[in-house]
A tleap script that builds the chain and sets N, CA, C and O, in Angstrom:
source leaprc.protein.ff14SB
mol = sequence {
  NMET ALA GLY ARG CYS SER GLY ASP ARG ARG
  THR SER GLN SER ARG SER ARG VAL ASP SER
  PHE ARG ARG GLY ASP LYS ILE GLN VAL PHE
  SER ALA GLY ARG GLN LEU ASP GLY ASN GLY
  THR PHE ILE ARG ALA GLU GLY GLY PHE LEU
  VAL TRP GLU ASP ASN SER GLY ASN ARG ASN
  THR THR SER LEU GLU SER ILE SER VAL ARG
  ARG LEU ARG LYS ARG SER CCYS
}
set mol.1.N position { -86.034 -41.571 16.019 }
set mol.1.CA position { -84.980 -41.662 14.524 }
set mol.1.C position { -84.549 -40.872 14.629 }
set mol.1.O position { -83.467 -41.013 14.060 }
set mol.2.N position { -84.673 -39.042 15.407 }
set mol.2.CA position { -83.464 -38.340 15.787 }
set mol.2.C position { -82.345 -38.841 16.370 }
set mol.2.O position { -81.226 -38.405 16.101 }
set mol.3.N position { -82.570 -39.829 17.243 }
set mol.3.CA position { -81.848 -39.917 18.041 }
set mol.3.C position { -80.748 -41.443 17.021 }
set mol.3.O position { -79.590 -41.721 17.330 }
set mol.4.N position { -81.327 -41.963 16.182 }
set mol.4.CA position { -80.547 -42.795 15.258 }
set mol.4.C position { -79.779 -42.175 14.573 }
set mol.4.O position { -78.615 -42.541 14.409 }
set mol.5.N position { -80.366 -40.940 13.954 }
set mol.5.CA position { -79.411 -40.383 12.871 }
set mol.5.C position { -78.132 -39.406 13.823 }
set mol.5.O position { -77.093 -39.057 13.261 }
set mol.6.N position { -78.358 -39.133 14.990 }
set mol.6.CA position { -77.373 -38.382 15.579 }
set mol.6.C position { -76.261 -39.574 15.756 }
set mol.6.O position { -75.077 -39.375 15.487 }
set mol.7.N position { -76.794 -40.933 16.271 }
set mol.7.CA position { -76.006 -41.684 16.405 }
set mol.7.C position { -75.109 -42.121 14.939 }
set mol.7.O position { -73.896 -41.914 14.976 }
set mol.8.N position { -75.498 -42.510 14.110 }
set mol.8.CA position { -74.837 -42.329 13.116 }
set mol.8.C position { -73.779 -41.003 12.447 }
set mol.8.O position { -72.833 -41.050 11.661 }
set mol.9.N position { -74.302 -40.103 13.015 }
set mol.9.CA position { -73.171 -39.055 12.498 }
set mol.9.C position { -72.434 -39.103 13.679 }
set mol.9.O position { -71.347 -38.606 13.385 }
set mol.10.N position { -72.423 -39.485 15.069 }
set mol.10.CA position { -71.165 -39.556 15.928 }
set mol.10.C position { -70.305 -40.652 15.237 }
set mol.10.O position { -69.121 -40.317 15.223 }
set mol.11.N position { -70.523 -41.774 14.699 }
set mol.11.CA position { -69.835 -42.620 14.514 }
set mol.11.C position { -69.211 -42.476 13.217 }
set mol.11.O position { -68.136 -43.067 13.113 }
set mol.12.N position { -69.672 -41.748 12.060 }
set mol.12.CA position { -69.140 -40.901 10.858 }
set mol.12.C position { -67.872 -40.384 11.405 }
set mol.12.O position { -66.777 -40.836 11.069 }
set mol.13.N position { -68.086 -39.160 12.490 }
set mol.13.CA position { -67.421 -38.458 12.825 }
set mol.13.C position { -66.127 -39.275 13.413 }
set mol.13.O position { -65.015 -38.990 12.967 }
set mol.14.N position { -66.250 -40.156 14.284 }
set mol.14.CA position { -65.324 -41.010 14.872 }
set mol.14.C position { -64.333 -41.561 13.887 }
set mol.14.O position { -63.110 -41.566 14.031 }
set mol.15.N position { -65.056 -42.048 12.813 }
set mol.15.CA position { -64.356 -43.115 12.067 }
set mol.15.C position { -63.258 -41.809 11.013 }
set mol.15.O position { -62.153 -42.032 10.519 }
set mol.16.N position { -63.689 -41.113 10.981 }
set mol.16.CA position { -63.400 -39.788 10.191 }
set mol.16.C position { -61.920 -39.947 10.742 }
set mol.16.O position { -60.933 -40.217 10.056 }
set mol.17.N position { -61.951 -39.741 12.021 }
set mol.17.CA position { -60.414 -39.495 12.831 }
set mol.17.C position { -59.517 -40.372 12.378 }
set mol.17.O position { -58.358 -40.012 12.173 }
set mol.18.N position { -59.974 -41.784 12.135 }
set mol.18.CA position { -58.780 -42.540 11.974 }
set mol.18.C position { -58.819 -43.135 10.329 }
set mol.18.O position { -58.157 -44.136 10.055 }
set mol.19.N position { -59.588 -42.483 9.341 }
set mol.19.CA position { -59.371 -42.814 7.952 }
set mol.19.C position { -58.268 -42.903 7.598 }
set mol.19.O position { -58.087 -43.707 6.683 }
set mol.20.N position { -57.116 -42.193 8.101 }
set mol.20.CA position { -55.534 -41.775 7.751 }
set mol.20.C position { -54.853 -43.038 8.198 }
set mol.20.O position { -53.862 -43.220 7.491 }
set mol.21.N position { -54.975 -43.803 8.931 }
set mol.21.CA position { -54.178 -44.957 9.464 }
set mol.21.C position { -54.355 -46.167 8.285 }
set mol.21.O position { -55.166 -46.192 7.359 }
set mol.22.N position { -53.530 -46.954 8.567 }
set mol.22.CA position { -53.832 -48.147 8.032 }
set mol.22.C position { -53.022 -49.252 8.654 }
set mol.22.O position { -51.933 -48.967 9.153 }
set mol.23.N position { -53.464 -50.481 8.666 }
set mol.23.CA position { -53.096 -51.602 9.552 }
set mol.23.C position { -51.571 -52.003 9.214 }
set mol.23.O position { -50.945 -52.261 8.186 }
set mol.24.N position { -51.311 -51.932 10.468 }
set mol.24.CA position { -49.824 -52.368 10.849 }
set mol.24.C position { -49.166 -50.822 11.076 }
set mol.24.O position { -47.942 -50.907 10.978 }
set mol.25.N position { -49.572 -49.552 11.326 }
set mol.25.CA position { -49.274 -48.392 11.596 }
set mol.25.C position { -49.059 -48.876 13.040 }
set mol.25.O position { -49.750 -49.765 13.538 }
set mol.26.N position { -47.827 -48.093 13.839 }
set mol.26.CA position { -47.622 -48.051 15.031 }
set mol.26.C position { -48.649 -46.905 15.940 }
set mol.26.O position { -48.970 -45.968 15.210 }
set mol.27.N position { -49.021 -46.832 16.867 }
set mol.27.CA position { -49.791 -46.188 17.139 }
set mol.27.C position { -49.767 -45.857 18.908 }
set mol.27.O position { -49.246 -46.715 19.621 }
set mol.28.N position { -50.220 -44.868 19.416 }
set mol.28.CA position { -50.185 -44.586 20.829 }
set mol.28.C position { -51.783 -44.271 20.692 }
set mol.28.O position { -52.351 -43.787 19.714 }
set mol.29.N position { -52.397 -44.707 22.034 }
set mol.29.CA position { -54.079 -44.556 22.044 }
set mol.29.C position { -53.570 -43.990 23.884 }
set mol.29.O position { -52.732 -44.328 24.721 }
set mol.30.N position { -54.722 -42.934 23.758 }
set mol.30.CA position { -54.919 -42.123 24.966 }
set mol.30.C position { -56.299 -42.321 25.126 }
set mol.30.O position { -57.053 -42.636 24.205 }
set mol.31.N position { -56.685 -42.107 26.473 }
set mol.31.CA position { -57.942 -42.108 27.036 }
set mol.31.C position { -58.104 -40.726 28.049 }
set mol.31.O position { -57.148 -40.874 28.811 }
set mol.32.N position { -58.756 -39.550 28.435 }
set mol.32.CA position { -58.878 -38.745 29.264 }
set mol.32.C position { -57.404 -38.281 29.275 }
set mol.32.O position { -57.060 -37.894 30.392 }
set mol.33.N position { -56.477 -38.218 28.362 }
set mol.33.CA position { -55.086 -37.409 28.431 }
set mol.33.C position { -53.986 -38.840 28.828 }
set mol.33.O position { -52.776 -38.618 28.810 }
set mol.34.N position { -54.427 -40.101 29.135 }
set mol.34.CA position { -53.720 -40.633 29.635 }
set mol.34.C position { -53.284 -42.150 28.417 }
set mol.34.O position { -54.050 -42.919 27.836 }
set mol.35.N position { -52.076 -42.095 28.417 }
set mol.35.CA position { -51.890 -43.361 27.520 }
set mol.35.C position { -52.328 -44.484 28.011 }
set mol.35.O position { -52.307 -44.567 29.239 }
set mol.36.N position { -52.971 -45.944 27.038 }
set mol.36.CA position { -53.424 -46.727 27.382 }
set mol.36.C position { -52.454 -47.632 26.959 }
set mol.36.O position { -52.021 -47.357 25.840 }
set mol.37.N position { -51.872 -48.813 27.582 }
set mol.37.CA position { -51.277 -49.700 27.302 }
set mol.37.C position { -49.990 -49.405 26.507 }
set mol.37.O position { -49.389 -50.224 25.812 }
set mol.38.N position { -49.692 -48.260 26.687 }
set mol.38.CA position { -47.956 -48.540 25.668 }
set mol.38.C position { -48.181 -48.074 24.242 }
set mol.38.O position { -49.058 -47.243 24.010 }
set mol.39.N position { -47.489 -48.531 23.365 }
set mol.39.CA position { -47.503 -48.582 22.016 }
set mol.39.C position { -48.456 -49.812 21.555 }
set mol.39.O position { -48.881 -50.793 22.165 }
set mol.40.N position { -48.593 -49.412 20.404 }
set mol.40.CA position { -49.951 -50.758 19.875 }
set mol.40.C position { -49.392 -50.483 18.579 }
set mol.40.O position { -48.435 -49.750 18.331 }
set mol.41.N position { -50.360 -51.404 17.479 }
set mol.41.CA position { -50.282 -51.288 16.194 }
set mol.41.C position { -52.010 -51.135 15.867 }
set mol.41.O position { -52.922 -51.692 16.478 }
set mol.42.N position { -52.095 -50.325 14.866 }
set mol.42.CA position { -53.417 -50.494 14.067 }
set mol.42.C position { -53.840 -51.206 13.571 }
set mol.42.O position { -53.269 -51.497 12.520 }
set mol.43.N position { -55.112 -52.004 13.928 }
set mol.43.CA position { -55.746 -53.016 12.907 }
set mol.43.C position { -56.694 -52.486 12.161 }
set mol.43.O position { -56.604 -52.493 10.933 }
set mol.44.N position { -57.932 -51.852 12.934 }
set mol.44.CA position { -58.881 -51.375 11.793 }
set mol.44.C position { -59.442 -50.380 12.858 }
set mol.44.O position { -59.030 -50.412 14.017 }
set mol.45.N position { -60.508 -49.387 12.384 }
set mol.45.CA position { -61.793 -48.994 12.759 }
set mol.45.C position { -63.200 -49.777 12.326 }
set mol.45.O position { -63.339 -50.159 11.164 }
set mol.46.N position { -64.150 -49.975 13.245 }
set mol.46.CA position { -65.343 -50.507 12.752 }
set mol.46.C position { -66.174 -50.638 14.081 }
set mol.46.O position { -65.959 -51.020 15.231 }
set mol.47.N position { -67.546 -49.984 13.142 }
set mol.47.CA position { -68.501 -49.675 14.471 }
set mol.47.C position { -68.654 -48.875 15.363 }
set mol.47.O position { -69.350 -48.865 16.378 }
set mol.48.N position { -67.661 -47.908 14.738 }
set mol.48.CA position { -67.302 -46.902 16.157 }
set mol.48.C position { -66.318 -47.093 17.512 }
set mol.48.O position { -66.376 -46.502 18.590 }
set mol.49.N position { -65.375 -48.160 17.042 }
set mol.49.CA position { -64.375 -48.762 17.989 }
set mol.49.C position { -62.963 -48.963 16.833 }
set mol.49.O position { -62.799 -49.295 15.659 }
set mol.50.N position { -62.066 -48.500 18.091 }
set mol.50.CA position { -60.633 -48.928 17.286 }
set mol.50.C position { -60.478 -50.434 17.531 }
set mol.50.O position { -61.183 -50.972 18.384 }
set mol.51.N position { -59.614 -51.115 16.842 }
set mol.51.CA position { -58.934 -52.366 17.121 }
set mol.51.C position { -57.776 -52.226 16.698 }
set mol.51.O position { -57.353 -51.850 15.605 }
set mol.52.N position { -56.975 -52.740 18.173 }
set mol.52.CA position { -55.668 -52.700 17.821 }
set mol.52.C position { -54.879 -53.592 18.783 }
set mol.52.O position { -55.365 -54.189 19.743 }
set mol.53.N position { -53.638 -53.603 18.411 }
set mol.53.CA position { -52.982 -54.616 19.645 }
set mol.53.C position { -51.646 -53.613 19.975 }
set mol.53.O position { -51.013 -52.726 19.402 }
set mol.54.N position { -51.632 -54.442 21.468 }
set mol.54.CA position { -50.735 -53.755 22.192 }
set mol.54.C position { -49.644 -54.337 22.160 }
set mol.54.O position { -49.697 -55.472 21.687 }
set mol.55.N position { -48.315 -53.856 22.607 }
set mol.55.CA position { -47.097 -54.785 22.472 }
set mol.55.C position { -46.711 -55.795 23.264 }
set mol.55.O position { -45.572 -56.245 23.390 }
set mol.56.N position { -47.796 -56.170 23.846 }
set mol.56.CA position { -48.132 -57.644 24.737 }
set mol.56.C position { -48.433 -58.469 23.875 }
set mol.56.O position { -48.191 -59.637 24.179 }
set mol.57.N position { -48.905 -58.275 22.841 }
set mol.57.CA position { -49.954 -59.464 21.690 }
set mol.57.C position { -51.118 -59.082 22.017 }
set mol.57.O position { -51.875 -59.627 21.214 }
set mol.58.N position { -51.846 -58.314 22.900 }
set mol.58.CA position { -53.188 -58.232 23.499 }
set mol.58.C position { -54.064 -57.459 22.177 }
set mol.58.O position { -53.585 -56.452 21.656 }
set mol.59.N position { -55.433 -58.062 21.686 }
set mol.59.CA position { -56.126 -57.185 21.100 }
set mol.59.C position { -56.853 -56.483 21.493 }
set mol.59.O position { -57.753 -57.090 22.072 }
set mol.60.N position { -57.002 -55.215 21.503 }
set mol.60.CA position { -57.754 -54.448 22.260 }
set mol.60.C position { -58.791 -53.878 21.416 }
set mol.60.O position { -58.425 -53.608 20.272 }
set mol.61.N position { -60.018 -53.628 21.721 }
set mol.61.CA position { -61.445 -52.999 21.042 }
set mol.61.C position { -61.605 -51.672 22.109 }
set mol.61.O position { -61.868 -51.794 23.306 }
set mol.62.N position { -61.428 -50.629 21.534 }
set mol.62.CA position { -61.688 -49.376 22.201 }
set mol.62.C position { -62.496 -48.414 21.644 }
set mol.62.O position { -62.362 -48.202 20.439 }
set mol.63.N position { -63.495 -47.643 22.417 }
set mol.63.CA position { -64.525 -47.244 21.993 }
set mol.63.C position { -63.757 -45.903 21.032 }
set mol.63.O position { -62.845 -45.384 21.676 }
set mol.64.N position { -63.923 -45.422 19.960 }
set mol.64.CA position { -63.489 -43.842 19.726 }
set mol.64.C position { -64.278 -42.723 19.619 }
set mol.64.O position { -64.169 -41.768 18.849 }
set mol.65.N position { -65.303 -43.011 20.713 }
set mol.65.CA position { -65.873 -41.570 21.393 }
set mol.65.C position { -65.072 -41.255 22.390 }
set mol.65.O position { -65.372 -40.174 22.897 }
set mol.66.N position { -64.048 -41.856 22.928 }
set mol.66.CA position { -63.517 -41.201 24.233 }
set mol.66.C position { -61.843 -41.508 24.186 }
set mol.66.O position { -61.152 -41.929 25.114 }
set mol.67.N position { -61.524 -41.249 23.152 }
set mol.67.CA position { -59.851 -41.740 22.763 }
set mol.67.C position { -59.428 -41.011 22.068 }
set mol.67.O position { -60.182 -40.562 21.205 }
set mol.68.N position { -57.988 -40.539 22.120 }
set mol.68.CA position { -57.200 -39.635 20.898 }
set mol.68.C position { -56.237 -41.012 20.547 }
set mol.68.O position { -55.998 -41.976 21.275 }
set mol.69.N position { -55.773 -40.725 19.135 }
set mol.69.CA position { -54.897 -41.767 18.627 }
set mol.69.C position { -53.877 -41.080 17.888 }
set mol.69.O position { -54.191 -40.215 17.070 }
set mol.70.N position { -52.415 -41.463 18.155 }
set mol.70.CA position { -51.415 -40.502 17.360 }
set mol.70.C position { -50.673 -41.803 16.873 }
set mol.70.O position { -50.545 -42.898 17.421 }
set mol.71.N position { -50.204 -41.300 15.603 }
set mol.71.CA position { -49.072 -42.329 14.860 }
set mol.71.C position { -47.468 -42.073 15.050 }
set mol.71.O position { -46.945 -40.976 14.853 }
set mol.72.N position { -46.699 -43.356 15.499 }
set mol.72.CA position { -45.800 -42.910 16.069 }
set mol.72.C position { -44.559 -42.606 15.157 }
set mol.72.O position { -43.536 -42.040 15.542 }
set mol.73.N position { -44.796 -43.051 13.935 }
set mol.73.CA position { -43.836 -42.877 12.828 }
set mol.73.C position { -44.778 -42.574 11.394 }
set mol.73.O position { -45.986 -42.809 11.398 }
set mol.74.N position { -44.318 -42.217 10.602 }
set mol.74.CA position { -44.896 -41.940 9.373 }
set mol.74.C position { -44.642 -43.191 8.421 }
set mol.74.O position { -43.676 -43.929 8.610 }
set mol.75.N position { -45.644 -43.416 7.286 }
set mol.75.CA position { -45.623 -44.201 6.403 }
set mol.75.C position { -44.287 -44.056 5.267 }
set mol.75.O position { -44.137 -43.086 4.525 }
set mol.76.N position { -43.721 -44.799 5.304 }
set mol.76.CA position { -42.655 -44.831 3.826 }
set mol.76.C position { -43.420 -44.767 2.296 }
set mol.76.O position { -42.989 -44.149 1.322 }
set mol.77.N position { -44.444 -45.428 2.345 }
set mol.77.CA position { -45.033 -45.279 0.937 }
set mol.77.C position { -46.334 -44.148 0.679 }
set mol.77.O position { -46.821 -44.013 -0.444 }
savepdb mol mol.pdb
quit
């Protein structure tokens, strides 16, 4: 049971890292300090994973536990 709570907490903390992003935001995704697949578009965060589309139109699912995400431009609204 203790492990289960710990896992829930990690997922919650990971989720809070992307709560300010909205579908369609232009993003850069980094893992171990290296940029993955160039720039892309935020789709959603779900179950501890980032779902995003790269500039080639490929949909990617990346664990939030091992990445950093940066928004490329501010939203106008």
